[in-house]
C-alpha positions as CSV (number, residue, x, y, z in Angstrom):
1,X,72.6,19.1,15.0
2,X,74.8,18.7,11.9
3,X,73.3,19.9,8.6
4,X,72.5,16.4,7.3
5,X,70.7,16.1,10.2
6,X,68.9,19.6,9.8
7,X,68.0,18.6,5.9
8,X,66.8,15.2,6.8
9,X,64.3,16.6,9.5
10,X,63.0,19.5,6.9
11,X,62.4,16.9,4.4
12,X,60.6,14.8,7.2
13,X,58.3,17.9,8.2
14,X,57.7,18.7,4.8
15,X,56.5,15.3,4.1
16,X,54.1,15.2,7.2
17,X,52.9,18.7,6.0
18,X,52.0,17.2,2.7
19,X,50.2,14.5,4.1
20,X,48.3,16.6,6.4
21,X,47.8,18.9,3.6
22,X,46.4,15.3,1.8
23,X,44.1,14.4,4.7
24,X,42.6,17.8,4.8
25,X,41.8,17.9,1.2
26,X,40.5,14.3,1.5
27,X,38.3,15.5,4.3
28,X,36.9,18.5,2.4
29,X,36.4,16.4,-0.5
30,X,34.2,13.4,1.6
31,X,32.6,15.9,3.3
32,X,31.4,17.9,0.2
33,X,30.3,14.4,-1.4
34,X,28.3,13.8,1.8
35,X,26.6,17.0,1.9
36,X,25.7,17.2,-2.0
37,X,24.5,13.2,-1.4
38,X,22.0,14.0,1.7
39,X,21.0,17.3,-0.1
40,X,19.8,15.0,-2.9
41,X,18.2,12.7,-0.4
42,X,16.5,15.2,1.4
43,X,14.7,17.3,-1.5
44,X,11.1,16.5,-1.9
45,X,10.4,14.4,-4.6
46,X,8.5,11.0,-5.9
47,X,10.7,7.9,-5.5
48,X,11.6,7.7,-9.2
49,X,12.7,11.3,-9.2
50,X,14.7,11.1,-6.0
51,X,16.8,7.9,-7.5
52,X,17.4,9.6,-10.5
53,X,18.7,12.6,-9.0
54,X,20.9,10.5,-6.6
55,X,22.3,8.5,-9.6
56,X,23.3,11.7,-11.3
57,X,25.0,13.1,-7.9
58,X,26.7,9.9,-7.5
59,X,28.1,9.9,-11.0
60,X,29.3,13.2,-10.4
61,X,31.0,13.3,-7.1
62,X,32.5,10.0,-7.9
63,X,33.3,10.4,-11.4
64,X,31.7,7.2,-12.2
65,X,30.7,6.5,-16.1
66,X,27.3,4.5,-15.1
67,X,25.7,4.6,-11.8
68,X,22.5,2.4,-11.3
69,X,19.8,0.8,-8.9
70,X,19.8,-2.6,-9.7
71,X,17.7,-5.7,-8.3
72,X,19.4,-8.9,-7.7
73,X,17.3,-12.2,-7.6
74,X,19.4,-14.8,-8.8
75,X,19.8,-16.1,-11.5
76,X,19.1,-12.5,-12.5
77,X,20.1,-8.7,-12.1
78,X,18.0,-6.5,-13.7
79,X,18.7,-2.4,-13.5
80,X,15.8,-0.6,-12.2
81,X,17.0,3.2,-13.0
82,X,20.3,4.4,-14.3
83,X,22.8,7.2,-15.2
84,X,24.9,6.3,-18.0
85,X,23.1,3.5,-19.6
86,X,21.3,4.0,-23.1
87,X,17.2,3.5,-22.1
88,X,17.0,0.5,-24.5
89,X,19.7,-1.4,-23.0
90,X,18.6,-4.8,-22.3
91,X,19.7,-4.7,-18.7
92,X,16.8,-2.4,-17.9
93,X,14.3,-5.2,-19.3
94,X,16.0,-8.5,-19.7
95,X,18.6,-7.8,-17.1
96,X,21.7,-10.0,-16.6
97,X,22.5,-13.5,-15.8
98,X,23.8,-13.6,-12.3
99,X,26.4,-16.5,-11.8
100,X,26.5,-18.0,-8.6
101,X,30.1,-16.5,-8.1
102,X,28.7,-13.0,-8.6
103,X,25.8,-13.3,-6.5
104,X,27.4,-13.7,-3.2
105,X,29.5,-10.7,-3.2
106,X,26.9,-8.4,-4.5
107,X,25.1,-9.5,-1.1
108,X,27.3,-6.9,0.9
109,X,29.2,-3.9,0.0
110,X,32.6,-4.3,-2.3
111,X,35.1,-2.8,-4.6
112,X,36.2,-4.9,-7.6
113,X,39.1,-4.5,-10.5
114,X,38.8,-5.7,-13.6
115,X,41.1,-8.8,-13.9
116,X,40.8,-8.9,-10.1
117,X,40.7,-12.1,-7.9
118,X,39.1,-13.1,-4.8
119,X,37.2,-10.3,-3.3
120,X,38.3,-7.9,-5.6
121,X,37.0,-10.0,-8.7
122,X,34.5,-8.2,-11.3
123,X,31.3,-9.2,-11.0
124,X,30.2,-10.8,-14.6
125,X,27.0,-8.3,-15.3
126,X,29.4,-5.1,-14.8
127,X,32.0,-6.6,-17.4
128,X,29.5,-6.7,-20.3
129,X,29.3,-2.7,-20.1
130,X,33.0,-2.2,-20.2
131,X,33.6,-1.8,-16.5
132,X,37.4,-1.7,-15.0
133,X,36.3,-0.4,-11.7
134,X,33.3,-0.9,-9.7
135,X,31.6,-0.1,-6.3
136,X,28.6,-1.4,-5.0
137,X,26.4,-1.3,-1.7
138,X,23.2,-3.3,-1.4
139,X,20.3,-1.1,0.3
140,X,19.3,-3.8,2.3
141,X,21.9,-6.1,3.3
142,X,19.9,-8.3,5.6
143,X,18.3,-10.1,2.6
144,X,19.9,-12.2,-0.2
145,X,18.0,-10.7,-2.8
146,X,17.5,-6.8,-3.2
147,X,18.3,-3.9,-4.5
148,X,22.2,-2.9,-5.2
149,X,23.6,0.4,-5.8
150,X,26.3,0.3,-8.2
151,X,29.0,2.5,-9.2
152,X,31.1,1.8,-12.7
153,X,34.3,3.4,-14.1
154,X,35.6,2.5,-17.5
155,X,38.9,4.1,-17.3
156,X,41.0,6.4,-14.5
157,X,42.0,5.7,-10.9
158,X,39.9,2.7,-9.0
159,X,37.4,3.3,-6.2
160,X,39.3,3.4,-2.9
161,X,38.1,2.4,0.7
162,X,37.2,5.8,1.5
163,X,34.9,6.2,-1.1
164,X,33.1,3.0,-0.4
165,X,33.0,4.4,3.2
166,X,31.4,7.6,2.1
167,X,28.9,5.4,0.0
168,X,28.2,3.3,2.9
169,X,27.4,6.3,5.2
170,X,24.9,7.5,3.0
171,X,22.9,4.5,2.2
172,X,20.9,4.1,4.9
173,X,19.6,7.5,4.7
174,X,19.1,6.5,0.8
175,X,16.9,3.6,1.6
176,X,14.9,5.5,4.4
177,X,14.0,8.0,1.8
178,X,12.9,5.5,-0.7
179,X,10.8,3.7,1.5
180,X,9.2,6.6,2.9
181,X,8.5,8.1,-0.7
182,X,7.3,4.8,-2.1
183,X,4.9,4.1,0.7
184,X,3.6,7.9,0.6
185,X,2.8,7.4,-3.1
186,X,1.3,4.1,-2.6
187,X,-0.6,5.3,0.4
188,X,-1.8,8.3,-1.8
189,X,-3.0,6.1,-4.9
190,X,-4.7,3.7,-2.4
191,X,-6.4,6.5,-0.4
192,X,-7.9,7.6,-4.2
193,X,-8.8,4.0,-5.1
194,X,-12.1,4.1,-3.2
195,X,-13.6,6.9,-4.8
196,X,-12.5,5.9,-8.5
197,X,-14.0,2.4,-7.7
198,X,-17.5,3.8,-6.1
199,X,-18.1,5.9,-9.0
200,X,-18.8,2.8,-11.0
201,X,-22.8,1.4,-10.8
202,X,-21.9,-1.3,-13.4
203,X,-19.8,-4.2,-12.9
204,X,-18.0,-4.8,-16.0
205,X,-16.2,-1.2,-16.1
206,X,-15.8,-1.3,-12.2
207,X,-13.6,-4.5,-12.7
208,X,-12.0,-3.0,-15.5
209,X,-10.9,0.1,-13.3
210,X,-10.1,-2.3,-10.2
211,X,-7.6,-4.1,-12.5
212,X,-5.9,-1.1,-13.8
213,X,-5.9,0.4,-9.9
214,X,-4.6,-2.9,-9.0
215,X,-1.5,-2.8,-11.4
216,X,-0.9,1.1,-10.2
217,X,-0.6,0.4,-6.8
218,X,1.6,-2.5,-6.8
219,X,3.9,-1.5,-9.8
220,X,3.1,-4.9,-11.5
221,X,3.4,-6.2,-14.7
222,X,0.0,-8.0,-14.9
223,X,-3.0,-7.5,-12.6
224,X,-6.1,-9.5,-12.9
225,X,-9.6,-9.4,-11.2
226,X,-11.5,-12.4,-11.1
227,X,-15.2,-12.7,-10.2
228,X,-16.3,-16.1,-8.6
229,X,-19.5,-17.8,-8.4
230,X,-20.2,-21.5,-7.2
231,X,-16.3,-21.9,-7.3
232,X,-16.0,-20.9,-10.9
233,X,-14.5,-17.8,-12.3
234,X,-17.6,-16.0,-14.2
235,X,-16.2,-12.6,-15.3
236,X,-12.6,-11.2,-15.3
237,X,-10.9,-8.0,-15.8
238,X,-7.2,-7.8,-16.7
239,X,-4.5,-4.9,-16.9
240,X,-0.9,-5.7,-18.1
241,X,0.7,-7.7,-20.8
242,X,-0.5,-11.1,-20.6
243,X,-4.5,-11.2,-20.7
244,X,-4.9,-15.0,-20.2
245,X,-5.8,-16.9,-17.0
246,X,-6.7,-20.6,-16.2
247,X,-10.6,-21.3,-14.8
248,X,-11.3,-20.2,-11.1
249,X,-10.4,-23.9,-9.9
250,X,-7.3,-24.0,-11.7
251,X,-6.2,-20.4,-10.3
252,X,-3.0,-20.1,-8.4
253,X,-3.7,-20.5,-4.9
254,X,-7.2,-21.2,-5.2
255,X,-7.5,-23.3,-2.0
256,X,-5.8,-20.7,-0.1
257,X,-7.8,-18.0,-1.4
258,X,-11.1,-19.7,-0.8
259,X,-10.2,-19.9,2.7
260,X,-9.7,-16.0,2.8
261,X,-6.2,-16.0,3.1
262,X,-3.6,-14.2,0.8
263,X,-1.2,-16.0,-1.7
264,X,2.2,-15.6,-2.4
265,X,3.9,-17.4,-4.9
266,X,7.5,-17.5,-6.0
267,X,8.8,-19.2,-9.1
268,X,11.7,-18.9,-10.7
269,X,11.8,-15.2,-12.0
270,X,7.8,-15.2,-11.5
271,X,6.5,-13.0,-8.3
272,X,2.7,-13.6,-7.9
273,X,0.6,-12.3,-5.0
274,X,-3.2,-13.1,-4.6
275,X,-5.7,-11.6,-2.1
276,X,-9.7,-12.8,-2.0
277,X,-12.3,-10.2,-1.8
278,X,-14.2,-11.5,0.9
279,X,-18.2,-11.4,0.9
280,X,-20.4,-13.2,3.6
281,X,-17.4,-15.6,4.5
282,X,-16.7,-16.6,1.0
283,X,-14.4,-14.9,-1.8
284,X,-16.5,-13.1,-4.5
285,X,-13.5,-11.9,-6.1
286,X,-9.7,-12.7,-6.3
287,X,-7.2,-9.8,-7.0
288,X,-3.9,-11.0,-8.4
289,X,-0.5,-9.1,-9.0
290,X,2.5,-10.4,-10.9
291,X,5.9,-9.7,-12.1
292,X,8.0,-11.7,-14.6
293,X,10.9,-10.0,-13.7
294,X,13.3,-10.1,-10.6
295,X,11.8,-6.9,-9.4
296,X,9.5,-6.8,-6.0
297,X,6.1,-5.5,-6.1
298,X,5.7,-2.0,-5.1
299,X,5.6,-1.5,-1.2
300,X,4.0,-4.2,0.9
301,X,2.3,-6.2,-1.8
302,X,0.2,-8.5,0.4
303,X,-0.9,-5.4,2.6
304,X,-1.8,-3.0,0.1
305,X,-4.1,-5.6,-1.7
306,X,-5.9,-6.6,1.7
307,X,-7.0,-3.0,2.0
308,X,-7.7,-2.6,-1.6
309,X,-9.8,-5.7,-1.8
310,X,-12.0,-4.4,1.0
311,X,-12.6,-1.5,-1.3
312,X,-13.5,-3.9,-4.3
313,X,-15.6,-5.5,-2.0
314,X,-17.7,-2.4,-1.2
315,X,-17.8,-1.2,-4.4
316,X,-19.0,-4.6,-5.8
317,X,-21.8,-4.6,-3.2
318,X,-22.7,-0.7,-4.2
319,X,-23.2,-2.0,-7.9
320,X,-25.0,-5.1,-7.0
321,X,-27.5,-3.1,-4.8
322,X,-28.0,-0.5,-7.9
323,X,-28.6,-2.9,-10.2
324,X,-31.3,-4.7,-7.7
325,X,-32.7,-1.1,-7.3
326,X,-32.9,-0.8,-11.1
327,X,-34.6,-4.0,-11.4
328,X,-36.9,-3.2,-8.3
329,X,-38.1,-0.2,-10.6
330,X,-38.5,-2.0,-13.7
331,X,-40.7,-4.3,-12.0
332,X,-42.7,-1.5,-10.3
333,X,-42.9,0.6,-13.6
334,X,-44.6,-2.5,-15.3
335,X,-47.0,-3.2,-12.6
336,X,-48.1,0.4,-12.2
337,X,-48.1,0.6,-16.1
338,X,-50.3,-2.5,-16.4
339,X,-53.0,-1.9,-13.6
340,X,-56.1,0.4,-14.5
341,X,-55.8,2.1,-11.6
342,X,-54.7,5.9,-11.4
343,X,-51.2,6.0,-10.2
344,X,-49.1,9.5,-10.2
345,X,-46.0,10.5,-8.3
346,X,-45.9,14.0,-7.2
347,X,-42.9,16.0,-6.0
348,X,-43.4,18.3,-3.0
349,X,-43.7,21.4,-5.2
350,X,-46.8,19.8,-6.9
351,X,-44.9,18.8,-9.9
352,X,-45.5,15.3,-11.9
353,X,-42.7,12.8,-11.4
354,X,-44.6,9.8,-12.7
355,X,-48.0,9.3,-14.2
356,X,-49.2,5.9,-15.5
357,X,-50.6,5.2,-18.7
358,X,-54.4,5.1,-17.2
359,X,-54.0,8.3,-15.5
360,X,-52.9,10.1,-18.7
361,X,-55.7,8.6,-20.4
362,X,-58.3,9.9,-17.7
363,X,-56.7,13.7,-17.2
364,X,-59.3,15.9,-18.7
365,X,-56.6,18.1,-20.1
366,X,-53.2,17.4,-20.7
367,X,-50.9,19.8,-18.6
368,X,-48.6,21.9,-21.0
369,X,-45.4,19.7,-22.1
370,X,-47.2,16.0,-20.8
371,X,-47.5,13.7,-23.7
372,X,-49.2,11.6,-21.6
373,X,-47.4,8.5,-21.4
374,X,-46.0,6.6,-18.3
375,X,-42.4,7.6,-18.0
376,X,-41.3,10.0,-15.5
377,X,-39.8,12.1,-18.3
378,X,-43.1,12.9,-19.7
379,X,-44.1,15.6,-17.7
380,X,-41.7,18.8,-17.8
381,X,-40.4,19.8,-14.6
382,X,-42.6,23.0,-14.8
383,X,-45.6,21.0,-15.2
384,X,-47.9,21.4,-12.2
385,X,-51.3,19.8,-10.9
386,X,-53.9,22.4,-9.2
387,X,-53.1,20.9,-5.5
388,X,-50.2,20.3,-3.4
389,X,-49.8,16.7,-1.4
390,X,-50.4,17.5,2.4
C-alpha cells in the first residue's frame, strides 16, 4: 500500500470515527431527552401542573424560546398554556386566526422554517410571535380539531427530523397522562358535588350552587341551571360571564331536552352542551355549559352532565320534601294553637318539646323556664313534667 493510500485510509477511518462519535452523542442526547420528558410525565400532579412542567422541560431540552399547548378549531387557534409567552398575550384569550392553508398542516406532525414553502411553510399564527423555526405535533391526530403541542425558536439552528421523532415518541404518553389526570380531577369534583348540593334545603341557594359546580366540572365559560314548570322557565341560576338566557320555550335544544335527551350545539366559536334534569319522565330543570372560545369542555361533557343532572334532581326533590314538611308542620301548628284541647309533646326523658297555648294557660304552675307560649322553644331543655310517657 502506497503512502497516499495509507493517508486516504486514515482520513476515511477518522471520518467514520467522527461520524460514529456524533451518532453516539446524538443517541445519548436523545436518550437523555426522553428520560427527562418521561420523568416529567410520570410525576403526580394536576393536569395544569403536568402541562406547565412539560412545557418547561420541552423548552429546556429543545432550546425552544416558546413552547405551548394550543387548541385548534378553525378559524381560530387559542393557546391554553405556554412557556415563553406573556400571561396577558392575546393568544391566551382571543387567540389567532388560522387561515385554511395553515389549519391543514397543523393536523399532523410538522417542521417549518420562516420563508419556507410547501410542507415547510411557517403557519401564520407562529409568524406573529417572531418564530423562525417551528415544530409541532397534534395530541390527537385522528381528529380535525384538537390540542397541538408547539415548539418555536426565534434564533439558532432549525429543528431536525430527530427532534420531531423524539417529540413524536413521547406525545402518546403525554396525551394519556393528561387525559387520566383530567378525568381523575373531574371525577373527584363530581363525587363531591352530590354532598355539596344535598346540604341546601332551599331552592335558590341550591340552584346557585349547582350553577357554580356545573362550571367547575366542565371548565365552561358560562353555566346555567334553569328550572322548568309547565314548559316555562320559572327560576334560573347562572355562573360565568354572560347572565342572559332566553325564555324556556326558546332555549337551545328545548325540543330535544323535553324528550329527555342531551343537546350539543357547535356554532362557529361557540360550544354548548345541555342536559335535562328529569323527574317523573319530564324535565324539571335544564343544565347548560358553554364555551365561547375554541377550547373543548373539560372531559366528556355530556356524560359528566348526565351524572350531575341526577345529583341535581335528587337535591331538588330533597329541597321540595323539606319545604313540604315545613308547610305541614306550620299547618299542624296552626291547628294545635287554635283548638281548645290540651296538646303537648314530651320527649322520652319527660321534657316538653311542644305545648299549645291552651295547655300553657291550663297548667296550674308554670314549670321553670316555660314562658307558656306554643313554640317548641318555650320550654327549656331541662323543663320536666312529673310523669314519663309509657
